C-alpha positions as CSV (number, residue, x, y, z in Angstrom):
1,X,20.2,-10.3,198.5
2,X,17.9,-8.0,200.2
3,X,19.1,-6.2,203.4
4,X,17.0,-4.5,205.9
5,X,19.1,-2.3,208.2
6,X,15.9,-1.1,210.1
7,X,15.3,-4.7,211.1
8,X,18.9,-4.9,212.1
9,X,18.4,-2.2,214.5
10,X,15.3,-3.5,215.8
11,X,16.7,-6.9,216.2
12,X,19.7,-5.5,218.4
13,X,17.3,-3.9,220.7
14,X,15.1,-7.0,221.1
15,X,18.0,-9.2,221.6
16,X,20.0,-7.1,224.0
17,X,17.7,-5.7,226.5
18,X,14.7,-3.7,225.2
19,X,12.1,-3.5,228.1
20,X,8.9,-2.3,226.5
21,X,6.3,-3.0,229.3
22,X,3.5,-1.6,227.2
23,X,4.2,-4.1,224.3
24,X,4.6,-7.2,226.2
25,X,1.2,-6.8,227.7
26,X,-0.5,-6.5,224.3
27,X,-2.5,-9.5,223.1
28,X,-0.8,-11.3,220.3
29,X,-2.9,-13.1,217.6
30,X,-0.7,-16.0,216.9
31,X,1.0,-16.4,220.5
32,X,-0.4,-19.8,221.6
33,X,-1.5,-22.6,219.1
34,X,-0.8,-24.7,215.9
35,X,0.7,-23.6,212.9
36,X,0.1,-25.6,209.7
37,X,2.4,-25.0,206.8
38,X,0.6,-25.6,203.5
39,X,3.0,-26.2,200.5
40,X,0.5,-25.0,197.9
41,X,0.3,-26.6,194.3
42,X,3.7,-26.6,192.6
43,X,3.9,-23.6,190.3
44,X,0.8,-21.8,191.5
45,X,2.2,-19.6,194.1
46,X,-0.6,-20.5,196.5
47,X,1.6,-21.5,199.5
48,X,0.2,-20.4,202.9
49,X,0.3,-20.7,206.7
50,X,-2.8,-21.6,208.8
51,X,-3.0,-21.1,212.6
52,X,-5.3,-23.2,215.0
53,X,-5.9,-21.3,218.1
54,X,-5.2,-23.8,220.9
55,X,-8.0,-22.6,223.3
56,X,-10.8,-21.6,220.8
57,X,-9.9,-24.2,218.1
58,X,-10.8,-21.4,215.6
59,X,-8.8,-21.7,212.3
60,X,-7.1,-18.7,210.5
61,X,-6.2,-19.5,207.0
62,X,-3.3,-17.9,204.8
63,X,-2.4,-15.7,207.7
64,X,0.9,-14.3,205.7
65,X,-1.3,-12.8,203.1
66,X,-3.9,-11.6,205.5
67,X,-1.3,-9.6,207.5
68,X,0.9,-8.5,204.8
69,X,-1.4,-8.1,201.7
70,X,0.7,-10.2,199.5
71,X,0.9,-14.1,198.7
72,X,3.7,-16.1,200.6
73,X,5.0,-17.6,197.4
74,X,5.5,-21.0,195.6
75,X,6.1,-24.2,197.7
76,X,6.3,-23.4,201.5
77,X,9.0,-26.0,202.7
78,X,9.5,-25.4,206.4
79,X,9.3,-22.9,209.3
80,X,12.0,-22.1,211.9
81,X,11.1,-20.2,215.0
82,X,14.1,-18.2,216.4
83,X,13.9,-15.2,218.9
84,X,10.9,-13.3,218.2
85,X,10.9,-14.4,214.6
86,X,9.7,-17.1,212.3
87,X,11.6,-17.9,209.2
88,X,9.5,-19.4,206.4
89,X,11.3,-21.4,203.7
90,X,9.6,-21.0,200.4
91,X,11.3,-23.3,198.1
92,X,10.4,-22.8,194.5
93,X,10.5,-19.2,195.1
94,X,14.0,-19.4,196.3
95,X,13.6,-17.3,199.3
96,X,13.0,-17.0,203.1
97,X,10.3,-14.7,204.5
98,X,11.0,-13.5,207.9
99,X,8.1,-12.5,210.1
100,X,7.2,-11.7,213.8
101,X,6.2,-14.8,215.1
102,X,3.2,-13.6,217.1
103,X,1.9,-11.4,214.6
104,X,3.2,-12.7,211.2
105,X,4.1,-9.1,210.1
106,X,6.9,-9.2,207.7
107,X,10.3,-7.9,208.6
108,X,12.1,-8.8,205.5
109,X,13.0,-11.3,202.8
110,X,16.2,-13.4,202.2
111,X,16.0,-13.9,198.6
112,X,18.1,-15.3,195.7
113,X,18.7,-18.8,197.4
114,X,19.7,-21.8,195.3
115,X,16.8,-24.1,196.3
116,X,16.3,-23.9,200.0
117,X,14.8,-26.6,202.2
118,X,15.6,-25.7,205.8
119,X,17.4,-23.2,207.9
120,X,19.5,-23.7,211.1
121,X,20.2,-20.5,213.1
122,X,23.3,-20.6,215.1
123,X,23.5,-17.0,216.3
124,X,22.4,-13.4,215.5
125,X,25.0,-13.4,212.9
126,X,25.1,-16.8,211.4
127,X,22.6,-19.4,209.9
128,X,22.8,-22.2,207.4
129,X,20.4,-23.1,204.7
130,X,20.2,-26.5,203.0
131,X,19.2,-26.8,199.4
132,X,17.7,-29.3,197.0
133,X,19.4,-29.7,193.6
134,X,22.6,-28.0,194.9
135,X,25.9,-28.9,196.6
136,X,25.7,-25.7,198.4
137,X,24.9,-25.1,202.0
138,X,24.2,-21.4,202.2
139,X,25.6,-19.2,204.9
140,X,23.6,-16.2,205.9
141,X,23.3,-13.4,208.5
142,X,19.7,-14.1,209.9
143,X,19.6,-10.4,211.2
144,X,20.7,-8.5,208.1
145,X,19.7,-11.1,205.5
146,X,22.8,-11.0,203.7
147,X,24.5,-14.0,202.3
148,X,27.9,-14.3,203.9
149,X,29.3,-17.5,202.4
150,X,28.8,-21.1,201.4
151,X,30.0,-24.6,201.8
152,X,30.2,-27.1,199.2
153,X,29.3,-30.6,200.4
154,X,30.3,-33.9,198.5
155,X,27.7,-35.3,196.3
156,X,27.8,-38.8,194.6
157,X,24.4,-38.6,192.6
158,X,21.6,-36.1,192.6
159,X,23.0,-33.2,195.0
160,X,20.5,-32.7,197.8
161,X,20.7,-31.7,201.3
162,X,17.8,-31.6,203.9
163,X,17.3,-31.4,207.7
164,X,20.1,-30.2,210.0
165,X,20.8,-30.5,213.7
166,X,23.0,-28.1,215.7
167,X,24.9,-29.6,218.8
168,X,27.1,-26.8,220.3
169,X,29.7,-25.8,217.6
170,X,28.9,-28.8,215.2
171,X,26.1,-29.0,212.5
172,X,25.0,-32.3,211.3
173,X,23.4,-32.2,207.7
174,X,21.4,-34.8,206.1
175,X,23.4,-35.1,202.8
176,X,20.8,-37.0,200.7
177,X,23.0,-36.9,197.6
178,X,26.0,-38.4,199.3
179,X,24.2,-41.1,201.6
180,X,25.7,-39.6,204.6
181,X,25.5,-36.9,207.4
182,X,27.9,-34.3,206.8
183,X,29.5,-32.8,209.9
184,X,30.4,-29.2,209.9
185,X,32.5,-26.9,212.4
186,X,30.4,-23.8,212.8
187,X,33.3,-21.8,213.9
188,X,35.3,-22.1,210.8
189,X,32.7,-23.6,208.3
190,X,34.9,-26.5,207.6
191,X,33.6,-30.0,207.0
192,X,34.8,-32.3,209.8
193,X,33.6,-35.8,208.4
194,X,30.9,-37.5,206.6
195,X,29.1,-40.2,208.3
196,X,28.2,-43.0,205.9
197,X,24.6,-44.1,206.3
198,X,21.8,-46.0,204.2
199,X,20.6,-44.6,200.9
200,X,19.4,-40.9,200.9
201,X,19.0,-39.8,204.5
202,X,16.6,-36.9,204.7
203,X,15.0,-36.3,208.2
204,X,17.1,-35.8,211.5
205,X,15.4,-36.1,214.8
206,X,17.2,-35.6,218.3
207,X,16.0,-37.0,221.5
208,X,17.0,-34.8,224.5
209,X,15.8,-37.8,226.8
210,X,18.3,-40.2,225.4
211,X,20.7,-37.8,223.8
212,X,20.7,-39.6,220.5
213,X,20.3,-38.2,217.1
214,X,18.3,-40.5,214.5
215,X,18.3,-40.1,210.8
216,X,15.9,-41.4,208.5
217,X,17.0,-42.9,205.1
218,X,14.6,-43.3,202.1
219,X,16.2,-46.5,200.8
220,X,16.7,-45.1,197.2
221,X,14.3,-42.6,195.6
222,X,15.8,-43.5,192.2
223,X,14.3,-46.9,192.4
224,X,10.8,-45.8,192.6
225,X,8.2,-47.4,192.9
226,X,10.4,-49.9,195.0
227,X,13.3,-49.0,197.2
228,X,16.8,-49.9,196.3
229,X,17.2,-51.2,199.8
230,X,14.9,-51.2,203.0
231,X,14.1,-47.6,204.5
232,X,15.9,-47.3,207.8
233,X,16.2,-45.3,210.9
234,X,19.9,-45.1,212.1
235,X,21.2,-43.7,215.5
236,X,24.3,-41.5,215.4
237,X,26.6,-41.4,218.3
238,X,27.4,-37.7,218.7
239,X,30.6,-38.5,220.9
240,X,32.4,-40.3,218.1
241,X,30.3,-39.6,214.8
242,X,29.6,-43.2,214.4
243,X,26.3,-45.2,213.7
244,X,25.5,-47.4,216.7
245,X,22.0,-48.7,215.6
246,X,20.1,-49.5,212.4
247,X,16.4,-50.3,212.2
248,X,15.3,-51.4,208.8
249,X,11.7,-51.5,207.7
250,X,9.9,-53.2,204.7
251,X,7.9,-50.4,203.4
252,X,5.3,-49.9,200.5
253,X,7.3,-47.7,198.5
254,X,10.3,-45.1,199.3
255,X,8.2,-42.3,200.4
256,X,9.2,-42.6,204.1
257,X,9.1,-39.2,205.6
258,X,8.3,-36.9,208.6
259,X,10.4,-38.7,211.3
260,X,9.3,-37.6,214.7
261,X,10.4,-38.8,218.2
262,X,8.3,-39.0,221.4
263,X,9.3,-37.1,224.4
264,X,10.8,-40.1,226.2
265,X,12.8,-41.0,223.0
266,X,11.6,-44.7,223.1
267,X,9.4,-44.5,220.0
268,X,9.5,-42.8,216.6
269,X,6.7,-42.1,214.1
270,X,6.9,-41.7,210.4
271,X,4.8,-41.8,207.3
272,X,4.7,-44.4,204.6
273,X,1.3,-44.2,203.1
274,X,0.2,-44.6,206.7
275,X,1.1,-43.1,210.1
276,X,3.5,-45.7,211.7
277,X,4.8,-45.8,215.3
278,X,7.7,-48.0,216.1
279,X,10.0,-48.9,218.9
280,X,13.5,-47.5,219.2
281,X,14.6,-49.5,222.3
282,X,14.3,-52.9,220.7
283,X,15.0,-54.6,217.5
284,X,11.4,-55.0,216.6
285,X,10.7,-53.7,213.3
286,X,6.9,-54.3,212.9
287,X,5.0,-51.2,212.2
288,X,1.7,-50.1,214.2
289,X,-0.4,-48.2,211.7
290,X,-2.1,-45.3,213.5
291,X,-3.9,-44.2,210.3
292,X,-6.6,-46.7,210.9
293,X,-8.1,-44.1,213.2
294,X,-8.4,-41.7,210.4
295,X,-11.4,-41.2,208.1
296,X,-9.1,-41.0,205.1
297,X,-10.5,-43.0,202.2
298,X,-8.8,-42.0,199.1
299,X,-7.0,-39.0,200.6
300,X,-3.2,-38.4,200.9
301,X,-1.6,-38.5,204.3
302,X,1.2,-36.0,204.0
303,X,2.4,-34.8,207.5
304,X,2.5,-35.7,211.0
305,X,3.3,-34.0,214.4
306,X,3.8,-36.3,217.5
307,X,2.1,-35.1,220.6
308,X,4.5,-33.1,222.8
309,X,4.3,-33.2,226.6
310,X,5.4,-29.5,226.8
311,X,2.1,-28.5,224.9
312,X,-0.2,-31.6,225.2
313,X,-2.0,-30.6,222.1
314,X,-2.2,-34.1,220.9
315,X,-1.0,-35.8,217.8
316,X,-1.7,-34.1,214.4
317,X,-1.9,-35.7,210.9
318,X,-2.2,-33.7,207.8
319,X,-4.3,-34.8,204.5
320,X,-3.1,-33.2,201.3
321,X,-6.3,-34.7,199.4
322,X,-5.6,-34.0,195.7
323,X,-2.9,-31.4,196.2
324,X,-5.3,-28.8,194.5
325,X,-8.1,-28.3,197.0
326,X,-7.9,-27.3,200.6
327,X,-6.6,-30.1,202.7
328,X,-7.4,-31.0,206.2
329,X,-5.7,-31.7,209.5
330,X,-6.8,-34.3,212.0
331,X,-6.1,-34.0,215.7
332,X,-5.8,-37.5,217.4
333,X,-5.9,-38.3,221.1
334,X,-2.6,-38.5,222.9
335,X,-2.4,-42.4,222.4
336,X,-3.3,-41.7,218.6
337,X,-6.3,-44.1,218.6
338,X,-9.0,-41.7,217.8
339,X,-9.8,-38.6,215.9
340,X,-10.9,-35.8,218.3
341,X,-11.1,-32.8,215.9
342,X,-10.8,-32.0,212.1
343,X,-9.6,-28.6,210.7
344,X,-9.8,-27.4,207.0
345,X,-6.6,-25.6,206.2
346,X,-4.8,-24.6,203.0
347,X,-3.7,-26.4,199.9
348,X,-1.3,-29.5,200.5
349,X,-0.6,-29.2,204.4
350,X,2.6,-30.7,205.1
351,X,4.0,-29.7,208.5
352,X,2.7,-28.8,211.9
353,X,4.3,-26.7,214.5
354,X,3.4,-26.1,218.2
355,X,3.7,-22.7,219.9
């Protein structure tokens, strides 16, 4: 594990009252816009991050390498923005790169992780990292980059944890290998309970408007190309850790992914060969395919980002093409019915973040 004490000192200053009037007025190249996380081709070490300027629509590709003079790594999985920093999880490189969010200058690396997927930061001294192919939830200090502990989650088949959600002192972890959401007390790092769900939950999405946490279940990856059971979206009641609503869908295969909620919490969007929008307030399980607006042809829809009223950038859909050449990102109108712009980004674009 790599520790950077200079970063610790700088972080303490930033977090607890530095007032540098000169620096706050300096223009920042990645202050406002759309970040695109490009996974890259597995084993080729060509993961990258692209940035689309919100005002000019100019695209800057591979910004990590451009700023730091070295490649990002192999298979970029997710980005978490916290305080002044961005934590870029690079799965197959078993690390998390930490950069200044507005400049993408590197401030350190969290290395030697089992197989990281997502990071959930709790405080300046604690964060949790989920892992694929491991029973371990890794506990790290996000300021010093030191590994401080771990939690072993229950596992009934292939061990695998995915997205997390923090509510007060409670962490909810999509425990794909146990067909459940594992609930952890972040004060003592003890498992409180496991909420049984459908087969293989991966994505968690919280609606502030309705105060509901939704989990997406694949339906059974081991049954490819068909699901063992229908894919589903399940609502978790955070007051008693119970499931209070289940919506099931007959999908084309078990690659449902990228669960997103709209601002009002009455609709969800996810991928399954197309871009589907569904109602969360009724028992209607028919799928409205927004991909009909896209000039896709034989390409591969790989990521989606719902329009957010806080930014009003529109809805974005990523196209990974053949996972070897540069992919593209489509910007849709707010209602999702037409393409208003197209951007060429890196290899295998998978996730979109607004800033």
